N, C-alpha and C positions, 0 to 999 in steps of 0.2 A: 508919105509915111511908109516905112517898111514893116509889114505886119506878118507875123508867123502864126497861122491858125493850127492848133492841135485839135483835130475834129474827125468824126467819122465821115469820110468823103462820100459815103453812100447816102447820107441822111439828107432828105429834102429840107429839113429844118436848118441844118448847118449850111447847106448850099444857098438857101434863100438869104441867109444873113451875110455870108461871105460875098455873094454876088454884088451887093450894094457897094462894097468897098473896092472890089475889082473894077466895076464899071465907072467908079470915080477916078480911076487912074492910079490908085495906090499900088505899090509893089507888094504882091501877095504871094506868100509861100504856104504850102499845105503839108502837114505831117499827119498821116492817117494810119490807124492800126488795122484798117480793113482795106482790102483791094477795092479800087474804085476807078471810075472814069467820069470826069465832069466836062462840061463845055465852058468852064470859066477861063478867063484870061489870067493864068497863073505864071509867075516867074519860075517857080519850081514846085514839084509835087513829090513827096517821099512817102512810100508805103513801108511800114515795118510790120510784117506779119507775125502774129503770135502763134502758139501751138493750136489755137482754135481757127486759124486761117491757113491757107494752103502751104506756103513755102518756108516760113520762118526766117526769111532773109529780107534785107533792106534793098529797095529798088528806087531809083530816082529818075525823074523826067525833067529835062532842062528845056522845056518848050513853052510857048505862050498858050498853047492849047493842049489840054490833057487828053491825048488820043491813045494812050497806052491801053492795051487790053489785059484785064486781070481775070483770073479764074474766080469762081464764087467760093464761099466758105465751104470747106469740105466737112463731111461728117454730119449725119442727120440724127440728132438725139430725139428721144421720144416726145417730150413735152417742153413747152417754154419754161415751166417751173424747174424742170431738171436741168435744162441748159443754164438757167440763171444760177442755180445752186452750184453747179460745177465751176462756173466762171468765178463765183465769189471765193471758192476755195483754191482754185488752181491758178488763176491769172496773177495773183500777187507774186508768184514765183517767177513770172516773166518781167516784172517791173525793173529789176536791175539792168537787164540787157536793153530793154526798150528805152529806159532813161539815158543810158550811155549813148545810144544811137542819136537820141534827141539832143543830148548835150553837144555832140560833135557838130550837129546841124546848126545849133544856136551859135557856136563859135564861128562857123563858116558864114552864116547869114548876117549876124550881128543885127537882129531886128530892133526896131524902135519900140515895138510892143508885141508881147506874146499873149494870144487869146486862146485859152483852152475851153472848149465848148462841152462841158459837163465834167463832174468830178471823177466818176469811174468811167473810163480809166485814164482819160486824157489829162484831167487836172492833176491826178496823182503822179503820173509820169513827168509832167511838166515841173511839179514842185521838186521832185527828186533830181531832175536834170539840171535845174538852174544852179545848184551848188552855190558858188561864190560869184556867179555872173550877175551883173547889175542891169538886168533888163526887166522893165515893169511886167508883172504877170496879172492879167485879167482872167478870172475864171467865171464861166457861166454855170449856174446850177439848174439842172432840168428836173422835172417833176418828181422823180423817184430817188434822187441822189441821197436824200436824207431818210425819207420814210421807209424805203425798201432796202437800199444798199448799205447805208452807213453802219447799221447795227446788225447786219447779216452774219458777220463773223468778227472775231477779235482783230484779224488782219485789216478788214475793211474799216472798222471803227478807228483803228490807229492811223491808217493812211488818210482817211477823210479828215481827221483832226490835224494831221501834219500838213495837209494841203491847205487848209484854211489858215493856219498860222503863217504859211509862206506866201499866201495870196496878197497882192497889193490892192486889188480892186475887185469887186464882186458884182455880178449881174444875176439876178434871180427873176423868175417869171411870176412870182407871187409874194405877198408880204409874209405869209407863213414861213417860207423858206429863208427869208432874211432873218427872221427871229430864230429859227433853228440853227442857222449858220453861226449866229452870235453865241448861242448856247454851246456850240461845238468848238468855239475857239476863235472865231473871226472877230477882230477888234471893232468895237462900236464906232470908233472915230475914223476908221478907214473908209474910203469911198465905196459907195454902192448905188445901184440903180435897179428899178423894177420895171421890166419891159417884157412883152411876149417873146418867147424863146426863138421863134422863127422870124422875128423882126416885124411881126404884125400881119395884117390881112391886105392882100393886093386887091383893090376894088375892081380892077379890070378882069379879074379871074373869079373872085367870089362875090357875087351880088345876087339880089333877090329878083324873082319874077312873080308871076301869078301863082295861085294855089294849085297844086297838081290835082287832077280830077280823080285819080286813083289813090287810095290811102296807102302810101309807101313809107316804110320805116327803114332808116339806114343805120348800120353799125359799122363805123369806119375805123375801129380800133385794132383790127387784125388780131393775131394771136401773140400775146405777151403774157408773162408770168403774173402780172397784176390785173389783167383784164378778165372779168368774170363772164366768159362766154358760156359757161354752163348755165348761169342765170338767164342769159339772153336766149339760148336755144330752148330751155325749158318753158320760157314765157310764151313762145310762139304758139304752141297748140292751145294755150289758154286764151290767147287773143283770137285765134281762128274759130274757136267755138262760138264766139259772139259776133265776130266780123270776118266772115270767111273770105271776103275779097281783099283783105289786107295782104300786102306783099312786102318782103324784106330783102334788102340788097346789102351785100357784105363785101366791100372791096378788100383786096389782099387776103382772101380766103380760098381762092380757087385751088382745088387739089389738096387742101389741108386735111390730113387724115382724121383729126378730131372733129372737124366740121362735118365731113362726110358721114362719120359715125353717128353724130347727132341727127342728121337728116334722115338716115335710115331707121334709127331706133325710134324716133318720134313720128315718123311718117309725115314729114313736112316738106319734102323736097319740092313739091309742086308750088310752094309759096315762097321759096327762098332762092335767091340768085347769088351764087358764090362767084365773085369777080376776081380777076388777077389784080396785081398791083397797078394802080392808076397813076397817070401823070397828074400834075396839079390842075391842068385845064380839064381833064376828064373828071377829077374829083369835084370841081365846081359844077359840072353838068350832073353828076350823081346827086349832089346835095339839092340841086334845083328840082330833081324828080321827086324828092321826099318831103313829106309833111313833118316828120319827126326824126330827130337825130339822137342816137343813144351813145353814151360814154359811161359804161358800167364798169367802173374800176375800183380797186381797193386802195390804190396809191396813185397820186397824181399831183401835178402842180397846176398850171394853166394849160389844159389840153389844146394844142393848136387846131386839131380837127374839130373840136367843139366850137372854137371861135369861127372857123371857116363855115361850119354849118349854120351858126347863128347869123353870119353875114349873108348867107344865101336864103334866109327866111325860114329855116327849119326850127321847129319847137324843140328845145333841148331837154332831154331826160338823162340825168347823170347820177353817179354814185354820190352819196351825201358825204362830202369831204370838205374840210375847212378851206382848202385852196379854191375849190369850185364855188363855194359860197361868196368868194370875192367877185364873182361874175353873175351868179344866179341867185335870185330871191325866190324861194319856192312859192308856187302859186301865182307869181307875178310875171316873170319872164322865163319860166321853166319849172321843172319838177326835180326833186332830189329824193333818192330812195336808198334803202339798205342794199348794197350791191350783191348780197347773198340771197335776196328774197325774190324769187321768180314770180310769185303771186303779186307782190307789190309792183313789180315791173309791168306785168300784164295789166294791172289795174290802172297804172299811170298812163300806159299807151291808150287804153280804151277811154279813159277820162279825157285825154287830149283829143282823140278823134271825135268825141261827142261834143266838144266845146269849141266851136268855131270862133266865138268872141275872145276866148282866152288866147287862142293862137294868133289872132289878128293883133290883139293888144301887145302880146309878147314880141311879135315881129317888129312892131314899131319901136318898142323899147330897145330891142337888141340891135336894130339898125343904128340907132343913135349911140348906143354903148360902144359898138365897134368903131364908129366914126370918131368918137371922142378919145377912146383909150387904146385902140388896136389898129389904126390905119397905118399901113406900111410906110408911106412917106413921113408921117409924123413920128412914128416909132424910130425909124432909122436915122432921122435927123437928130433925135435925142441921143441915139447911140453914137453917132459921129461926134457930137459935142462932148460926150463922155470920154470917147477915145482921145480927143484933143486935150482934155483936161488931164487925163492920165499921162499922156505923152509929154506934156509941158511941165506938170507939177511933180509927178512921182519920182523922176530920176533924182531930184534933189533930196527927196525923202529917203530913198533907199540906198543912198551912197554911204 
């Protein structure tokens, strides 16, 4: 099968999904809006840089290994919320040029299937690029496509609805997003599937060991506009008042100005380890060091890092969101809190550290849950079957 992926080539979520099909021997092409380098076996890789990336030009690599070197995104804006706000208002003006570039690539490649991995902005550009071309379009919805992005501006609402009307098949990572997609215009009788966004959990990387001797809490969500790191950092001194030996590890936060400011302001640097971005193998090791994993967000679908943490035996504490409740039953296999309430977060952490039986019971439940619903081999087998159905059935439908 000749598959064209429209995806952020930097994203571990996208790469983990694409790798499955590349390793099966399918002809894989990648179109990325961000400079990237992967070790995937690709037939071609195209980067179309927007004004928020360095060059604003299209570059293509025609090799089986993606060894081109790209510069990182230029321009450091002050906060994740500001960056997201500016993208919502400015990036729609880049859609015509990006979609034209993608349209030319589609004409050249003639893919059997186009898979856009999230709606903003890959799905939108794909919907605009297809025009009258009869290639099946599969769109993946990631956690914030509807709850954060779709209603952020009139432009984003319009383009989200347009994308859903032009989408032939839909992949969401939670039931909530399938319902929202249908409310926004995706036809009920069109094909859909609900699977973890990264293709599930790889059991050779994310697995549980014994309980760590030191009480360690991990926050693996980094800095994004929807992550309540203010709640997280404010909860730390409240925890340390009662359990001063508790330690906190934070991947993808090393050198982050906001994080450093919180450490200084709250005098908690001795208890917090800000780590650089970790590889997947390193993330598995980080989770196995921790007793508790936090995912304190205002918007989310099924967080991949939360599933990875659960697979490694961490007790999950997350923001109380409809999508997260599809995985966590409060008081049984995790705890859910108001993501704006630092006192509630500290209470949840302390309650968990004091209840060994709760953690042991949750660990068993979550291990079975991941094996049943989120095992990478099972998930990607279902994804492959879904691809085959789209490839064989949809061309007749969209003619």
